[in-house]
BAVEX-488114 format. One record per residue (C-alpha): x, y, z. Coordinates in pm, whole numbers, padded with zeros to 5 digits, always signed. Layout:
// residues N
XYZ ...
// end
This chain:
// residues 817
+01195-14446+13293 +00996-14570+12986 +00733-14296+13030 +00993-14029+13014 +01146-14188+12691 +00797-14199+12554 +00741-13838+12610 +01069-13723+12482 +00992-13907+12154 +00648-13741+12154 +00816-13411+12178 +01076-13466+11931 +00854-13608+11665 +00534-13400+11734 +00609-13060+11877 +00940-12991+11721 +00825-13036+11358 +00504-12841+11445 +00718-12562+11586 +00964-12570+11274 +00662-12582+11012 +00514-12282+11185 +00832-12097+11166 +00838-12176+10788 +00467-12082+10737 +00542-11768+10911 +00833-11702+10700 +00648-11775+10372 +00373-11524+10497 +00621-11268+10559 +00818-11286+10234 +00518-11379+09998 +00214-11274+10190 -00012-11241+09884 -00041-11620+09855 -00256-11638+10148 -00517-11398+10023 -00867-11559+10017 -00954-11374+09693 -00620-11303+09492 -00826-11097+09239 -00937-10833+09503 -00785-10505+09375 -00855-10328+09694 -00621-10544+09886 -00318-10379+10011 -00094-10650+09864 -00255-10688+09530 +00017-10751+09267 -00203-10691+08927 -00228-11071+08856 -00398-11374+08986 -00137-11579+09203 -00217-11854+09462 -00023-12109+09656 -00270-12401+09668 -00027-12666+09760 +00140-12453+10020 +00484-12533+09892 +00594-12164+09919 +00576-12083+09556 +00290-11970+09358 +00115-12208+09146 +00177-12164+08769 +00114-12382+08453 +00347-12394+08146 +00190-12486+07815 +00369-12577+07484 +00209-12563+07138 +00377-12535+06792 +00234-12428+06435 +00543-12578+06295 +00832-12779+06406 +01050-12479+06373 +00866-12253+06617 +00735-12349+06967 +00520-12131+07162 +00571-12131+07541 +00258-11986+07744 +00316-11923+08130 +00015-11871+08340 -00033-11818+08701 +00253-11576+08771 +00374-11238+08622 +00669-11001+08600 +00547-10844+08935 +00701-11128+09135 +00908-11328+08873 +01205-11135+08757 +01397-11384+08538 +01379-11738+08374 +01607-11975+08206 +01505-12265+07965 +01652-12524+07737 +01546-12802+07491 +01717-13145+07526 +02016-13010+07736 +02150-12911+08060 +01944-12642+08230 +02234-12544+08449 +02409-12426+08124 +02131-12187+08023 +02142-11828+08087 +01883-11633+08283 +01686-11382+08082 +01390-11136+08171 +01069-11304+08241 +00780-11313+07979 +00446-11496+08012 +00441-11571+07625 +00741-11632+07396 +00872-11844+07107 +01164-12107+07108 +01334-12175+06771 +01371-12542+06709 +01563-12769+06447 +01514-13107+06618 +01270-13378+06510 +01178-13624+06795 +01032-13596+07148 +01175-13296+07300 +01232-13227+07673 +01163-12852+07750 +01301-12751+08095 +01202-12410+08253 +01326-12257+08584 +01191-11917+08722 +01357-11682+08961 +01129-11487+09185 +01149-11134+09303 +01242-11243+09662 +01552-11422+09532 +01408-11777+09548 +01416-12015+09245 +01123-12246+09187 +01171-12618+09125 +01251-12704+08768 +00953-12755+08520 +00976-13027+08274 +00738-13066+07973 +00781-13303+07685 +00654-13247+07335 +00635-13451+07014 +00790-13292+06711 +00745-13437+06360 +00864-13325+06017 +00648-13279+05700 +00785-13312+05348 +00849-13020+05123 +00656-12959+04799 +00862-12949+04486 +00704-12732+04205 +00849-12517+03905 +00794-12390+03544 +01024-12318+03258 +01054-11974+03101 +01187-11952+02736 +01433-11682+02653 +01486-11865+02323 +01515-12213+02207 +01855-12259+02366 +01823-12043+02676 +01582-12169+02938 +01514-12060+03299 +01387-12303+03548 +01191-12136+03814 +01103-12295+04152 +01002-12015+04369 +00650-12177+04416 +00810-12486+04597 +00737-12465+04968 +00785-12655+05316 +00491-12694+05554 +00746-12652+05841 +00878-12334+05704 +01210-12471+05710 +01486-12355+05471 +01468-12574+05148 +01749-12663+04907 +01712-12691+04520 +01902-12917+04283 +01824-13009+03903 +01849-13276+03661 +01856-13078+03330 +01902-13361+03074 +01663-13619+03212 +01936-13889+03269 +01848-13932+03635 +02145-13758+03766 +02159-13429+03942 +02342-13179+03733 +02360-12896+03975 +02459-12907+04337 +02200-12837+04614 +02165-12469+04693 +01911-12232+04833 +01883-12057+04489 +01534-12133+04344 +01605-12012+03992 +01835-12188+03762 +01916-12063+03412 +02033-12327+03158 +02178-12303+02799 +02122-12591+02566 +02335-12659+02258 +02111-12903+02069 +01755-12929+01955 +01529-13171+02106 +01299-13253+02406 +01390-13397+02741 +01258-13427+03101 +01382-13182+03353 +01355-13283+03717 +01363-13057+04036 +01484-13193+04364 +01382-13015+04691 +01476-13114+05032 +01456-12950+05376 +01706-12937+05664 +01586-13278+05793 +01667-13428+05470 +01306-13498+05348 +01285-13486+04982 +01028-13427+04702 +01062-13405+04328 +00881-13239+04026 +00940-13305+03654 +00835-13125+03336 +00916-13158+02965 +01152-12918+02818 +01090-12870+02429 +01367-12715+02206 +01249-12659+01854 +01383-12410+01586 +01158-12186+01359 +01350-12062+01035 +01440-11697+01041 +01237-11449+00833 +01436-11244+00572 +01319-10901+00470 +01513-10598+00317 +01463-10268+00155 +01686-10083-00107 +01753-09709-00056 +01950-09485-00305 +02241-09277-00185 +02289-09226-00567 +02254-09437-00893 +02576-09625-00801 +02565-09637-00434 +02282-09856-00298 +02210-09926+00084 +02058-10286+00167 +01872-10259+00493 +01784-10601+00658 +01673-10444+00994 +01326-10593+00943 +01453-10939+00935 +01391-11147+01252 +01397-11485+01415 +01066-11622+01568 +01276-11799+01827 +01455-11469+01917 +01795-11586+01838 +02075-11363+01699 +02089-11346+01315 +02394-11350+01074 +02354-11169+00728 +02514-11239+00389 +02445-11073+00045 +02438-11188-00336 +02477-10823-00475 +02457-10917-00848 +02189-11192-00827 +02413-11468-00969 +02345-11711-00675 +02699-11666-00512 +02720-11478-00196 +02940-11180-00241 +02969-11127+00136 +03040-11370+00421 +02790-11416+00708 +02826-11154+00971 +02590-10967+01222 +02757-10645+01107 +02609-10689+00748 +02259-10615+00845 +02293-10273+00681 +02529-10296+00383 +02630-10023+00123 +02732-10149-00214 +02897-09941-00484 +02805-10050-00847 +03017-09961-01152 +02767-10020-01431 +02416-09914-01511 +02178-10216-01501 +01884-10380-01319 +01971-10690-01128 +01841-10917-00831 +01990-10860-00493 +01945-11162-00248 +01965-11160+00126 +02073-11469+00328 +01971-11468+00691 +02090-11763+00941 +01998-11818+01301 +02279-12083+01340 +02063-12383+01235 +01847-12274+00942 +01908-12020+00656 +01650-11829+00469 +01636-11586+00172 +01474-11279+00035 +01520-11122-00327 +01446-10764-00441 +01519-10575-00775 +01787-10314-00778 +01764-10058-01041 +02078-09852-01156 +01978-09590-01413 +02117-09245-01459 +01914-08909-01503 +02098-08605-01647 +02195-08336-01388 +02000-08016-01377 +02214-07685-01436 +02126-07360-01261 +02299-07062-01166 +02259-06704-01049 +02479-06387-01099 +02529-06129-00827 +02734-05819-00847 +03002-05705-00609 +03043-05404-00828 +03014-05326-01195 +03296-05549-01302 +03319-05791-01016 +03059-06088-01040 +02984-06400-00856 +02862-06703-01048 +02668-06934-00799 +02572-07284-00934 +02466-07427-00582 +02107-07458-00709 +02214-07727-00964 +02161-08086-00851 +02165-08437-00978 +01833-08633-00951 +02029-08950-00873 +02201-08787-00583 +02544-08807-00748 +02843-08563-00704 +02868-08286-00958 +03163-08107-01113 +03130-07753-01261 +03295-07568-01549 +03242-07215-01697 +03238-07039-02018 +03291-06682-01883 +03266-06481-02224 +02999-06696-02406 +03239-06795-02708 +03160-07162-02655 +03490-07244-02513 +03542-07345-02144 +03740-07098-01946 +03721-07263-01602 +03801-07648-01620 +03562-07912-01448 +03598-07896-01077 +03384-07967-00772 +03523-07644-00611 +03404-07423-00914 +03031-07435-00789 +03079-07064-00688 +03305-06860-00909 +03426-06510-00881 +03479-06333-01215 +03641-05998-01264 +03569-05825-01596 +03789-05561-01721 +03559-05373-01932 +03201-05241-01912 +02940-05425-02135 +02741-05761-02132 +02788-06122-02246 +02638-06469-02212 +02791-06690-01935 +02750-07066-01973 +02756-07323-01689 +02854-07678-01748 +02772-07965-01508 +02892-08330-01504 +02774-08614-01301 +03012-08877-01421 +02801-09005-01702 +02599-08715-01859 +02679-08342-01899 +02428-08048-01896 +02444-07678-01940 +02252-07339-01883 +02319-06981-02018 +02263-06667-01845 +02344-06303-01961 +02592-06104-01763 +02577-05717-01748 +02903-05546-01635 +02765-05181-01662 +02801-04893-01415 +02533-04694-01241 +02634-04346-01115 +02672-04306-00738 +02399-04096-00582 +02534-03783-00410 +02306-03663-00102 +02421-03438+00178 +02266-03229+00454 +02394-02898+00630 +02368-02866+01012 +02478-02553+01184 +02709-02523+01477 +02639-02155+01470 +02583-01868+01211 +02933-01939+01042 +03018-02298+01139 +02854-02568+00928 +02864-02951+00914 +02820-03113+00570 +02708-03473+00619 +02725-03692+00311 +02656-04028+00496 +02317-04059+00298 +02507-04091-00028 +02540-04451-00182 +02614-04635-00505 +02362-04873-00644 +02604-05121-00784 +02953-05031-00646 +03119-04873-00365 +03201-04509-00299 +03568-04448-00307 +03585-04086-00223 +03400-03760-00136 +03514-03411-00225 +03360-03061-00150 +03311-02734-00349 +03262-02490-00058 +03181-02178-00238 +02989-02307-00542 +03233-02170-00807 +03280-02515-00971 +03628-02572-00823 +03671-02861-00573 +03815-02720-00258 +03892-03068-00096 +04064-03379-00242 +03868-03697-00282 +03886-03895+00040 +03658-04116+00239 +03747-03920+00555 +03537-03636+00385 +03195-03811+00433 +03168-03545+00722 +03323-03208+00670 +03318-02910+00903 +03374-02574+00744 +03410-02224+00918 +03281-01951+00710 +03422-01596+00781 +03131-01399+00643 +02760-01401+00661 +02555-01450+00342 +02432-01734+00122 +02591-01968-00126 +02591-02309-00303 +02802-02594-00157 +02853-02884-00404 +02928-03252-00296 +03115-03481-00543 +03110-03862-00475 +03317-04121-00684 +03292-04501-00745 +03538-04707-00926 +03438-04572-01268 +03253-04233-01241 +03179-03930-01045 +02846-03765-00939 +02750-03440-00754 +02482-03263-00562 +02451-02900-00458 +02261-02739-00163 +02219-02383-00072 +02419-02284+00257 +02259-01993+00462 +02505-01815+00669 +02287-01567+00890 +02241-01497+01250 +01918-01573+01441 +01804-01392+01745 +01830-01602+02085 +01512-01645+02299 +01559-01591+02668 +01365-01787+02938 +01431-01898+03293 +01265-02092+03592 +01283-02003+03958 +01276-02266+04220 +01085-02225+04455 +00839-01993+04325 +00733-01872+04678 +00995-01853+04954 +01083-01702+05286 +01368-01435+05345 +01630-01700+05400 +01532-01939+05118 +01779-02002+04842 +01634-01927+04493 +01767-02128+04193 +01754-01929+03860 +01794-02159+03571 +01818-02022+03218 +01896-02360+03061 +01558-02328+02879 +01686-02030+02689 +01773-02103+02318 +01953-01975+02015 +01911-02123+01680 +02282-02064+01615 +02386-02213+01954 +02590-01894+02023 +02480-01789+02376 +02774-01621+02526 +02652-01436+02844 +02374-01439+03096 +02287-01097+03270 +02055-01091+03600 +01883-00780+03733 +01711-00903+04061 +01520-00596+04130 +01435-00460+03789 +01601-00143+03823 +01784-00163+03488 +02128-00273+03668 +02235-00628+03602 +02390-00730+03924 +02524-01061+03772 +02688-01120+03443 +02799-01493+03388 +02865-01740+03118 +02694-01993+03321 +02306-02056+03261 +02224-02094+03633 +02276-01882+03935 +02171-01907+04302 +02090-01641+04574 +01863-01545+04852 +01696-01214+04954 +01761-01201+05318 +01550-00915+05504 +01364-00827+05196 +01002-00934+05161 +00740-00865+04885 +00708-00938+04501 +00994-00884+04280 +01047-00892+03896 +01364-01059+03808 +01518-00969+03462 +01735-01219+03241 +01905-01074+02928 +02101-01316+02714 +02360-01237+02431 +02499-01445+02144 +02833-01408+01971 +02683-01173+01702 +02548-00937+01951 +02195-01029+01934 +02002-01033+02264 +01682-01130+02428 +01523-01027+02767 +01272-01231+02988 +01106-01121+03323 +00964-01355+03601 +00800-01278+03933 +00903-01428+04266 +00738-01384+04600 +00929-01327+04937 +00764-01394+05263 +00882-01373+05617 +01054-01701+05737 +00792-01952+05857 +00788-01983+06238 +00577-02280+06251 +00796-02521+06070 +00616-02524+05739 +00877-02661+05472 +00641-02756+05201 +00297-02655+05077 +00133-02729+04743 -00232-02641+04655 -00278-02908+04397 -00531-02664+04219 -00396-02638+03874 -00079-02725+03647 +00058-02400+03764 +00010-02475+04130 +00136-02800+04108 +00461-02727+03943 +00500-02401+04154 +00451-02483+04513 +00293-02225+04751 +00596-02300+04964 +00929-02498+04935 +01013-02753+04654 +00794-02775+04326 +00619-03093+04228 +00674-03265+03890 +00415-03463+03686 +00524-03825+03637 +00294-03886+03339 +00069-03665+03121 -00293-03698+03046 -00371-03912+03347 -00534-03667+03584 -00815-03403+03617 -00895-03108+03863 -01213-03108+04084 -01376-02860+04330 -01158-02915+04643 -01153-02827+05011 -00969-02493+04905 -01004-02430+04531 -00964-02708+04327 -00820-03071+04403 -00646-03311+04186 -00764-03681+04099 -00632-03976+03875 -00831-04040+03557 -00618-04316+03390 -00572-04665+03495 -00255-04733+03272 -00057-04456+03432 -00078-04516+03797 +00132-04214+03919 +00048-03852+03880 +00299-03641+04075 +00641-03666+04246 +00837-03462+04502 +01188-03536+04375 +01376-03502+04704 +01224-03563+05053 +01557-03505+05219 +01502-03123+05291 +01126-03159+05360 +01115-03474+05611 +01266-03445+05953 +01310-03802+06091 +01285-03672+06452 +00970-03493+06433 +00719-03368+06172 +00365-03359+06032 +00224-03442+05685 -00142-03330+05646 -00391-03315+05342 -00743-03307+05236 -00876-03636+05071 -01201-03738+04897 -01312-04093+04779 -01614-04208+04612 -01555-04566+04743 -01327-04763+04962 -01035-04946+04792 -01115-05312+04683 -00852-05573+04714 -00685-05704+04401 -00882-05459+04189 -00814-05120+04301 -00669-05219+04652 -00455-04925+04760 -00494-04542+04712 -00138-04395+04747 -00172-04055+04885 +00211-04003+04974 +00404-04314+04873 +00297-04648+05041 +00380-04999+05088 +00511-05153+04769 +00645-04827+04612 +01019-04775+04529 +01028-04507+04798 +00867-04672+05076 +01148-04705+05313 +01294-04345+05255 +01063-04146+05475 +00681-04148+05565 +00391-04328+05392 +00010-04235+05365 -00245-04446+05182 -00581-04622+05179 -00650-04994+05201 -00960-05228+05161 -01102-05206+05519 -01209-05575+05512 -00851-05667+05461 -00608-05424+05624 -00789-05126+05763 -00896-04810+05575 -00627-04539+05629 -00272-04651+05686 +00018-04413+05804 +00393-04506+05890 +00735-04378+05935 +01045-04560+05824 +01332-04333+05745 +01550-04628+05622 +01496-04823+05948 +01206-05006+06115 +00852-04956+06006 +00641-04801+06254 +00257-04770+06158 -00080-04678+06275 -00430-04781+06110 -00770-04605+06127 -01064-04836+06036 -01407-04672+06105 -01589-04974+05997 -01482-05325+05898 -01720-05345+05599 -01640-05159+05285 -01833-04832+05232 -02011-04844+05559 -01893-04516+05711 -01956-04150+05676 -01646-04040+05497 -01753-04118+05141 -01813-03838+04894 -01685-03556+05106 -01370-03396+05198 -01185-03535+05479 -00878-03404+05663 -00604-03653+05747 -00284-03573+05924 +00001-03805+06011 +00213-03670+06312 +00538-03813+06464 +00782-03720+06740 +01046-03958+06859 +01071-03791+07207 +00687-03805+07256 +00403-03607+07106 +00307-03305+07343 +00503-03499+07620 +00293-03811+07607 +00398-04178+07533 +00251-04130+07193 +00531-04128+06925 +00318-04153+06607 -00064-04051+06570 -00319-04011+06308 -00563-03744+06292 -00909-03745+06116 -01073-03397+06083 -00863-03266+06375 -00932-03575+06607 -00665-03833+06705 -00795-04171+06587 -00481-04390+06612 -00148-04388+06786 +00154-04598+06908 +00450-04565+07147 +00695-04750+06907 +00971-04513+06818 +01254-04726+06654 +01215-04587+06297 +01529-04492+06118 +01718-04163+06115 +01787-04092+05743 +01528-03937+05495 +01595-04022+05123 +01431-04065+04797 +01122-03923+04632 +00756-03902+04725 +00502-04010+04481 +00164-03844+04517 -00190-03943+04402 -00091-04294+04281 -00267-04610+04239 -00204-04992+04255 -00371-05304+04084 -00600-05247+03789 -00853-04988+03825 -00788-04699+04071 -00894-04407+03847 -01172-04176+03940 -01210-04317+04283 -01003-04060+04505 -00887-03708+04500 -00628-03485+04702 -00599-03105+04796 -00372-02875+04986 -00067-03092+05101 +00143-02951+05378 +00473-03081+05559 +00603-02935+05884 +00918-03014+06083 +00719-02993+06405 +00455-03238+06545 +00130-03041+06511 -00160-03148+06736 -00391-02863+06671 -00553-02863+06328 -00813-02584+06367 -00627-02393+06093 -00743-02666+05818 -01054-02483+05739 -00850-02189+05607 -00584-02208+05324 
// end
């Protein structure tokens, strides 16, 4: 029986704890297996957590240490080693309190804790692990002591009464908040309550010296003091002033230069007559003081300045003497009898106010009494002659005078007129050049037949007079002009003869097809008398005038008739005089290949009379010359100041937005050079005013943009192609020879291909694009043979420009004109 009990006790106290401990150990291994790793830093282990963690004491928690340090009593650093965020999720801590009341926060290995206590502190820490278990509370004690603050300040002087005490260099070794208080009068009592403000202004009302003490204490009540002497002494103010003269009686005393060495505010008073008695009270507004004296004299003026404690003075001499005024005046004439006397040049050297009086007839008696308003006086004389005029001026003390002679004589008006012809019998007489040297013209009158009898009344409206004569011949016309006093006249010969007209006309175009509309313009015809009445047209030179019109232009075509024709113009004037002019036109069959424009560019006549289609016009003169071309002559620019040579004035009937061809011959001695002669504009080009209205063909610096550039726009998207034979300037074979260039476009495809825009050089396609979203409207002008930048002259030429309404691809005909 005893044996059984013994075995039972061995089982209960030996085997059962062993089994229970094994169960706990296995549970720990299952939940925190990393603690059993022989080498916790082995990064190849499957359960490596990224930090060192061991459980040396086998208590089921990783071993960790907690270290407390502090650089100041207000800031405690906590450093936890041995565990990391991989297995610890949260922590709670408290200083001198109940840890159960502390909230959990995310775990950190290193953090700071703010502290305001001074004593032996108990820091408690509790960690919560990732598996939900909470480690036992860690308790650490740390001794926190307080250090005394350091009081320090200096005194800044605004002036002797205003002081600023500055304690910003006071400090606390514990970085604690410090408080400031001041004893400002040195009696040992604090005069200002403690505050965190380190700067204290103070205003003293008395002179003297006393100790100022600064008190500083920290939040723990530790106190330190510092003291300095505050000295309050006064320096007397400095009195300075100047005297300026408004005039001899009005003086301005200016004490702005006075000052107080202590920086205090000053008050000013004045003794204006030097008798030792102040004539003004002390006031800051008396710094600049104006005094009016009533007598001439010399006396002292005394300035008193006070800073509130001390008064100082300064004395200057004030001179009050009078200089006689200076009289001066001019006489200007409104007319012979109306005069203006201007005495504004008169003046008083003392700067005083003047009054003026006038003796207008020179008899020694004043006719206009003294008045300040009489400096300018208008005088009307009733008779012709001359007399003295005397000016008197008075400054309140002295009078002065000056005499000028006044001439009130009349000069005859000057009669001048011209005759212009409306026609042989209608004349305009223009007297606007007539004038009166000293008066105004009051009327104009005319003797129209030169018989000495005035045919029109005097009137200002007759300055221009139109007269219709009923017969031809010649006779004198006399003009009479009148002023207020007298009349003058002038006579001119009036010719009433008829001059023969001169017929002339232009034809546009000079060459056209059988369905071309020709414009005959006789606007260049002239008649010296301006009396062209009829225009007669004989279109086949057979002596019969098919059209008789009062208009100077007429349009027609020559359907189904080809060849060269003489067109005759006869003009008649109102007197029956006439003139005849004959011009030639060439009629060819209508072009079947779509040619709408052709200009040979070989001479002025060829430029202004296109071989086919519209004519070109010169933009400037004297800026071009002709050279041997690909066919006949070509044209080139010779003047850098005039950058456009020719213009096609309307591209709308020439350019078809859907399909067409622009071809020409070009010759250039060197490639364009950017920013010097950077673009040769053959037909418009980028940057021209008409760039967007149609097509563009130009040359660029090949090192910047490519050599030859072509584009179609037609008021839409710009579609372009560029030909660059070499990327270096002047390194290709096109220089100093004629080269054929063509730009071809077809929105539907060129020859059935996907190409919509091509460039041809000497008959070979060299560039193309399949983009076709250019616009649909042609507008504006085309500028031909134009330059850009500073120096494009004498560097390129052009010859034989043609435009088609079809997209050409065969240019074998380029060698024949």
